[in-house]
Steps between C-alpha positions, in 0.01 A plus 500: 500500500528836671523831324645817637297820457756638273418214254140634452567640152218565258348170372654280796255247645470437874247386764365674797286334750457214253384713204707535197578858379686678212687815558352773275723790611803522734663793688787456743599780753838467677481638854799588714725230642446254222132438558244530226131474424343373192163629375330269243178477306401138484224323318335183635511212257198342658245790491688782304480751776787756514642588827768757632742328743806628687770267616781591751865404540578134486150354461498164331223405248418155351528448122167403331512167346305584204515285181418619160324282232458609122141409411262562210158679568215275382168668588276654772159401610450819678584367858823343415788519249650177357868463416704215377868388546607439130749237598307280725137609390408543861220760538460758780178670600558849641225715647396818322576695830869390470522599131324836579561778253735291304204335343474797257847415361457119448416341172451128439847342418692768672808394688522622866677402817332348794664561834462236770570536878461178719376312191202742467466739198516861633562724204458519123812689360401674182745617237588863546349591165228313302385547141122535477284586207261797495146373444327840528599855491363835352648612185744797532352836395690609188802718585489368863802266474711636792623238727408722798130465424366169638177304469352180650571165324347163577748210479444133408486395865216749578708767696492867386808716503596849381695506163627769266258636243680334210420142621223325301278200547699190402847644604708285717643700801748422783343559849699539824353244741615684811272806437288421200657774287553503122862459405513482119346363177633165404589425147301211368 
């Protein structure tokens, strides 16, 4: 199916030269006499690279036939990550390179979405925010409870992020998977 360049809104999937992309940012400029150009930031769903692209006038693009499958994360052996379709019990082996930085946000049993293009897994779509437990952090200095003061905290998956001074070891916190930032403490 063909897509007009004006359909390239944020989040739209399309393919360019056989590679599936997601639109990250969209900006349209209308020129004189009804012509327009569209500037987009696009992210490759196969290797995660972000590109800036400009399309002119009446260019047509191909929609990307990407299918999504809800799966459960089972485990990792270091080189690969293993997921299972909970309905059919079919298992999928995904290379660690494809999971990339997302590995720091995955816990056994988590539900994620695998994206497929031409029957090949191309992306692991994480939840926007994930709850993770703090396994280690320094205690706050008495009186230092301002939320503007931050410190390092190691989370149950092994990643380290900056958190406000009032966060303690054992706290469950919400982490933004797009940039690895602390969002809030989760009530247990």
